[in-house]
N, C-alpha and C positions, 0 to 999 in steps of 0.2 A: 503495500501499499505506502505508493510514493505521492511527497506532491512537489507543489513548486519549490514549496521551499529549502524540500531534498536533495532535488533538483540543479538547482540554480548551486548550489556552492558545492555541489559534486562533480558537477558539469565544467569547473571554472579552473585554468592553472593557474599557480599560485601567484606568479607573477604579474595573469592577468588581475588578479582580485588584489592584487594591489594598487594598481591603478584607476578598480571601478573602486575601489574605497576612495582614494583623490577624489573622483567624480562627483560620488554620493555626497562628501563633505563640502563639496561645492554647491551641488544642487540643495543643500538640505542649510536653507539661509535664517534660520537663529539656532543652527546646534544643538536643537532636540534628539539626533537621531532617526529623524524620520524624514519623509521626500512629503510632503501634502503636497495638496491636489494645486496652489497657487505655486508653487514651487517646480514642480516639475511643468506647468507648463510654461513659464522659462524657459526653465535647461532645454526640453526636450524642442522646443522651436528650433533650436540650432541644428534640427536634424532635416529640416524641411521637409517634411515630411506631410500632408494633409492631415487637416482636424479628426478626419474619420478613421483614417490609420492611426491616430496616435490615439483617439477614442480607444480602437480594441486594442492597441498596445498595455493601455491603462490597465482598461477591464479584464486582458487575461491573467498581468501581472501581478493586481489586486484581486486576484481570487474569492479571496474569505470577506472582499467589502468592508474593511475597518477604515476605508476612505483616506490611508497612509502608506508609502512605502517604504519597509524597513531595508536593509543593507542586500537580502534573498533577493527580495521583491525587487529593488531596484538593478539588483544586474541580473534578474529575466527580462526588466525592461529595456536595458540595454542589449538584449540579444535579439529580441524580438524588433526593435528597430532597425538594427542590422541585417537582420533577415528582411525583412520592410523593406528596405532600399535595396536588395536582392532583385525584389519583386516577388516575393514570397507571400500569400494570402496569411495574416495572422489569426489563428485562431488555438482552441486550447489543445488542440491535438498536436502541435509542436512540440509543447511539452512530453508527449508519452513516447517520445521514439521516434516519430517518423522522421527526425533529422539528428546526427550526431552531436549535441549540443556545445561542445568541447572547438569544433572545428570550427566554431562562429566567430569571425573575425571583428574587432571594433568597429562598432557604426563610425561613422562621419559627422564629424559635430561643427558645422561651422562657425567660427569666434571662437573658440573653447582654448585654445591657446592665447588666444589676448585675454579672456578671464581669469586663467592659473596666473600670470606672467602679472595682472595686479592685484589680488588674492598673495600672489608672493611679498609684492611690494607695501602694499601693506601690512602687512605680517613684520615686516622688517621696521619697516614706521615703526611700530607698537612697540618691536623687541629693543631700538634706538630708545625713545621716551620713559620706558622704564627704568631704562639706564642712567637718566638724568637726574642728577640730587637734584629737590627743589627744596627751598626754605619748607620748615612747617609753620602752618598756618594755626593760630591763635585762635580761638574760635568762642566766644565770648556764649556765657553759660546760662543758659533760661534760668527766667526769675525762677525762685524757687515757691511761688504761690500759682505758677502756671500750670495746669494739671496736661496731664501725657496722652495724647489723642491715640483711644485705640485702633489702631487698621483690623478690619477683620481680612487673613489671608483670603486671597480668590483662587479658587480650582482652574488649574489651568488644564482648558477644555481640548484635547488634542485630537482624542478618539472619539467614537459614537460609544463606548464603554463607559469614559470619561463623563461624556454629557449626560448620560445616563445613571450614573453615580451622583453628578450633581442634582440632579432631577429629582431622584429619589431622595437623600436629605434633603434636601430644601422645599418638597413640595407633597410627596406620596406619605412619606417617615410619620410627619407626626399626624396623619389623620388616623395610620394604621395602630400609632402609639394612643393616641385618645380613644379610639375603639378598641381595644384587645383585638386588631387583628391577627396578631402572632399566638393566641391562644386559642385562636378559636380556625381558623385555618393554614397558617403558616410562619416561623418563624422572621424575625426580622431578618434581613438583610444586610448582608459586611460586603467590605470590598473584596475580598476574596470569592464572595460567588460569584460575582460580576466578573473578577478575573479567571474561573476557571476556565479548563479546556473541557470539551465537548465529551459529555457522558455516552454509553452504552450499556443500559442493563441487561441480562440474560434473565428470563425465569421459564421456570418449568418444574414438572412432577421429578421425581429424583429420577436416575440413571437419565436422560434425556441427551447427555452431550452435553449440557452447558460447558464447564469445568476445556470437554476435549475440540470445542468450538472456540474455544480462546488460546487454546496451545495452537491448533491447525491457521489462525491468525494471525500467530506472532509468528510461530514457525517454531517454540521451544516451549519448554515448559515455565511457567514463574514461580520464583520464592513463593514456597508454602501450597501448590500447589497437588491435591491428592485423587487420583482415578481409579474409579471401582464401579463395579454393578449395584453396588449397596451406597445407601444413603451417603457418599462420603464425604460432599462439602458442608461442612456443620454450621460454617458462618459466613457472614458479609466479607467478602474480598473483591477490595479496590483495587484491580493493576492499575499502577501509574505509573509513567516519566519517572525519574531516577537516577543518580548519579551513581550507584552499584548496587548490589543486589541484597535487596534485606525486609525482611517486614518487620510492621509497623504494630504497636498494639493500640487498641480499640480506643481507650482512656487520654491517646498523647494521642490521636490524630484529631481527636475531640477539639482538643483545647490548644491547635496549634492555628493562630490566628491567618496564617498565607497559606491552609486547606480550606475548603468550604463545606466543611462539616460540622462545624457549631453546632446547627441544630437540632443534631442528633443524640446530643447531651439532654433531649426532653423523656427521651426513652430509657432514660434511667442504667445504671451500671451492670443489671442484667445482660442490658444488649450490649452494652460497649465493650462486653469480657468475648460475645461471638462476632468481633468484628475487629477488623482486620485492614491492614494496609500491604502490598506487596508492592515494593520499587522495583525498576531493575529500569538501566539505559537501553533502549529500546525505538526505532523511528516509528513506528506505529502508533507508541506510548507520547510519542511527541507531538499527535495531532489528538490524541481521542484517548480516554478515560476508562476501562472497562470493569464494568460490574457484576461479581460473581456470584447466586445468591442460593442459600440453601435447598435442596430440594422441597416443592410442596410436597407434605406427607398426606395422605387419606386416614379419616376417621376421627376418633379425639384425640390423637397422637397432633395434630397441629394445631389446633385449640390451646389443648389443657399441656401438653408436654410442652411447650415454646413458654417461657419461663417472660415475656414481653411480646410487645405490639406487632406481631410479625407482619399483619396487613397494613398497620399504622407506618411501618419501617419503608416499607414495599410504594406508599402512598408518595412519601417523601423522599423516595430516590426517583420518581415515576416524575413528582413537577421537577426536578434537578435534568432528570434526562434528556437527551437530545435525539434517540432511540432506543427501543425497549424492543426486545428479539424474545417470544414465547414460542421453546424448543418442544418439539412435538415426536413422540416415537413412533412406527406403525404400532407397535406391542403396546401400548400406553396409551391411547387416545379417548380413554373415557375422562370426562372433564368431571371429575368429582364436586362434593359440595366446597371441600375446601381452596381448591384450587377456582373454583369457579366466584368467591368469597375475591380472592388474590385479585382474578381479574378485572373484578367490580369495583374494585379500589384503583384502579386504574383511570376512574373518570373524569373526561374532561383532558385526559392525552390520548385519545382514541387516536388521533393523529401521527403521534408517536410509534402506534402498536406495527411490528411486522410480525410475520407466523412464519417459523423454520419446519417443516416435517422433517426432521432429522433420519438419519440410518435408512434412507426409502430405498436402498438396496439388499435391503434382508429380506423384499418381499419379490417377488416377479411382480411384471407390466400388469397383468390382468386385478392383481391384489396389490400391485400399487394405485388402480384406477381406481377399485371399490375402497381404500384406505381411504385416500384420496376427498370421494362424496361423500367419508364417514365425518371426516374433521370438518369439512367443511360445517357438516347439518348441526353439530357438535359447539360448531362459534356462532352461524347464528343463534343460536339458544342463549349465548353467554355476551356477544358484543351486540349490545341493541341498537346496530345501526343499520339503515338501505343500504348500504353501500358495501359490495365485498371487500372483505381485506385480504392484504398481498401476500399468499403464503409461496415461500422458496421451498425448492424441494432438491434434494438432494442428499451427499453425507461426506458431512464435514468434518474427516479425521484425514490421517497421515496415513491410512491405509488405502491400495489402488481399488477402486470402484468393482464391485462383484460382478463380472459382465455376465457372467454363467447365468444369473438370479433375472437382472435388467435386460440384457443384449444391448446391441451397441446405441439402438435410438435410446434406450434409456442410459445409456454413460451421454450419451450425446448431450439429451437433455439435463441431468445435473451437471453438464460443463457449463451452458448456458445459464444455467438457474445460478447457479454456482458465481457466476462473472456477474451475474446481476449484482446477487448480493454486494459482493466485495467494489462493487460500483455503487451500489449505495449508502454504504460505510466509509467510503472515498468521498464522496460530496458530503459527510457530513461536516469538516472543517470549512467547508467555502461555506454552506449555510448557518455556521455559529452564530455568524452576527444577529443573521435575520432573526433567527432563531432566539438570541434573546432581546430582541425589539419584540418582538412576541408573545415571552414570555412577560415581559416586564406590562404588557398595556393590555396582558388578563388577568393581570396579580392587581392591578390598578383597578381595571373594575370591578374585581371579587371584593379590593378593599372598598370602595364606593360604597356596593350595595351591603357589606357588614357595615358599616357604618349607617345608612337607612333604616336597617333590621333592629339596630341597636337602641336610638333614637326611636322609632316603635312603639318597642317593648319601654321605655322610661317614660316616653307619656301616655301607652295605655297602665302608668301605675297611679294609685290612687294616694292624694296629696298627705293623707295622713292616718285613717284606720286600714285594716286590713289589706297591708301589703303581702306577707304571707300567702291567705288564700288567692289573692291576682296574681301573684307571682303562679303556682300554680296552676291555675287556670288558662294562662298565656303557655305557659310548659306542653301542656294537654292538648290545645288549641294551635301550636307553632303552625300548621301545613297552614290554616286560618289567615293566622299571621301574618305569614310570608306572602300569603295574598292579597292582603291589602297594602301591602309594603309596594308589592307588583302594579296595584292597580294605582295608587295614588302616586308612584311616580316611573309610570310607564317605562318599567322592566322589561327584558326577558327573562321567561320561566329559566330557562335553561343553564341559567346563568346563577342561581338559588344555589347555596351547601347545600347539601344532604340533610334532611329533615333531623332526621336519628341522632346521626351525629353532632349538630347543634345541639342538640335537647340535651344529648348527654354530656357536652360542655358546660352549660347553661345552667345545671343543676347544680353545681358549686359555684354560682355566682349571685349577689344580692343584683336585681335589673336595676332595683331603686338607687343602687351607685353610681348607673351607668349616666352617662354623656346627652344633654338634647343636642339636637341638630344642629350642627354649625355650620347655616351656609357658606359662608368666607374659604373652608376649608375644601367643601363640596368640588367649591369654584376653580381653586385653585388647582388642585387633579383634573377639570375640566379642560383650563385654558391648558394644561399641561399634555392631555392628549389631544385636543384641537389645534395647536399652536406649537408648543414648543418642542416635541417630538417629531412634527414635521418642516422644523426648522434645523432640526439636528439633522435630521435626514439629507435635505437640500444641502446643508451646508459640506457633509461629508461624498456625495455622490460623484459620478463620474466629472471630472473636470473639462471635460470635453461634451459633453449633455448641452 
């Protein structure tokens, strides 16, 4: 699973890298390690390519839609400029091996020598000025009675993610804290949540090949991986990039500020003892983080023998993940009540779900057709969506496909399906920025609805007598109260939280202590959704649009 960043550095000679680094420093006008859209339009103009060609160069180089180019992306852009000057049509396929990127020459940039000489001259002048000894200036002390003015530090917005962080802190977080959104829906976000790499979670009953799938994707075992026919993975394991191979315990992970797992502390020590991080240096893990989960057990074992809220943890990870892979085995198609409960906890994240029918070479072609039909029927009963979910069929392990069972047609089908799934996984880093915006907007709408519900319940409470009876009545008729809020504020019914879960959390609170509706806070979030986010996207779009 290669990405544009990996391709650029790996296919660039060391002496070329040095020159590209010099060019990068020239293009990066403010020296922040990023070439912005404005920087690029000035620097790329020296190539004398048409606006349409440069638009395509930027689109391919900034495949993650970050709104800027780092050094790796800048090198890609320069190579693409060179190819465009040679007459090649610029597409993302150029980075997939159709051209040897190492052999690409430097682009022709008219006037670059003048820019380089000017920069060197200005640097020399600065060095001379630094060496001149100047007489120290004595400044008059400010009078003792004058108070110092407090200057608020401005957050420098250089990426879309920086913009989302600022909007969250200034406009959305106050609404969440005021109406206890972190208790009823999702913990307060931290900077590490915004900066986290895309995550892929694997779900399934035991022995459906979840850990083997990760091993197949990485091409090797990850630290702490156990594979076997029995329920071997008894904990949540996050496989992520790190400087060396090691495992980190869950309690340590949950308190690290640079890790996006602080919210898991709410599930208690019983869960954190069953949670660990497996770090290793790997090009795939540089782009995505993989979450291996314990196999869903059947019967009472799932609910009674787990010492933590399993479905709650799954729901937490689902909201953070960019893709959720549901793995099935041809011999384990039955969706138990426990597995159904787990799938139901993915509510609101249906667009992230992909289904994998693994170990499909264990049955012949005729049986596979029946298995596929049975799986679609079972999923239709659980996933309450009119659309057909995407199912990938294959055998995702390191063994050769059993041609004796599936035949040549089956082998070809498995290879195509595997390529489709890998292409889907490769697209995740490119869509990560869009996904963050999507999740942010979804969270803002949920926080607004939570505020409307809380303030409505507060309004329904009596001023003096009979508060406990009123609270019990509101909790019993919560579905009706949701309906009133929906009609009053013209909100879509599908955006409301689960009544059962809300009632369960509400039982631990005194409704009379809730805040009344604060229209200014709601208006701030509406302005954010209506103006601030579109302006942010406009600021970091392709500079040649």
